[in-house]
Every structure is written in C-alpha cells, then in structure tokens.
N, C-alpha and C positions, 0 to 999 in steps of 0.2 A: 493820693490823687482823688479828685472829686469830679463826678460827672453829673451834670444837670440833665434830668430826664423830664420830658414833657409829661404832664399829668395823665393824658390819655394813654401814652406809651406805658407809664407806670401801672395804670389800671390793667392794661392788656397783659403786661408781664405777670402781674399778680394773679390775674384770672387764669392764664395759661399754666403758671406754676401750680395753681390749685388743681386744675384739671389733671396735670401730670403727677400730682401728689409729690411735689418737690419744692424746695425753696427757690426763690427768685435767683439767688446766687448760684445754686446748682444748675438752674435752667440756663443762665448766662454762661457758665463754665462749659456746659454741654454744647451750646450754640457756638461759642468761640472755638472750641476744639474741632467741631465739625467744619467750620469755615476755614480754619488753618489747614486742616487735612485736604479740603477741597481745593484750595488755592495752591497748595504744594503740588498736588497731583496735576492740576491744570498747567502749572509752570513746567513740570516734567513732560507732560504731553505736548505742550507747545514747543519745547526744546527738541523733542523727537521729530515733530513735524518739520521744524526749520532745518534740522539735520538732513532729513529726507529730501526736502526741497533743494538744499545746497549741494548734497552729494549723491542723491539718488539711492543711498543706502537705507534700507528699511530695517525694522527690528526683526530679528530671527524668531522663528517659532519657539525655540527654547527660551530665548530672552522674554518673550511674551508670556509663556507659561510660568516662568520664574516670577515675573512681576505679578501675575494673577495669583500665584500661590502666596506671595507676600501679602497681597491685599486681602486674601481670604483669611490668612492667619491674623492679620491686624483686626479684621472684623470679628473673628472669634474671640480674640483677646479683649476687644472692646465690649463685646456682649457678656463676657464672663466677669468683667471688672466693673460694669455699670452698677452704680449704687444710687439709692434714692436718699437725698438729704432731708 
C-alpha cells in the first residue's frame, strides 16, 4: 500500500519525529494505536449511553471500577512497553 503525503505534512511529521527522538514510522504507529484505542473506548461509552437511554439501566459502581482498573492496567502496560525507534 502506498500513501501520498502532502510535502508540508511530511515536513511536520519529520520535525515532530525528531523532537520526540523517534522515526516517522514509530510516530505514526503510536498515533494510530492511540486513535484506535480512543475510538474503541468512545464506541463502548456511546453504547453504554444508548443502553442507559433505552433501558434506564446504568453501569454499576463495581462495573465502573472494573473498567477503570482495566484502563489503568492498559496504561501501565503501554508505559512499560513504549520504545523509541
């Protein structure tokens, strides 16, 4: 697969990668991983809101704490595995 990138965007990516001391590929991998995670969580949140609107059933405190624990563990794992290319 080939992606055409505007020259200004290419310069910006190269500059940002240099500031972060990583390759452009690593920068883009990091960005796409963050975006995928964001949109997954957003879909889950929207589904919970729709369920609440439809049924009036909210998320229990235990379920919320469990979700927060999972998010904390994911953040810890991400922080421990982050590498600079």
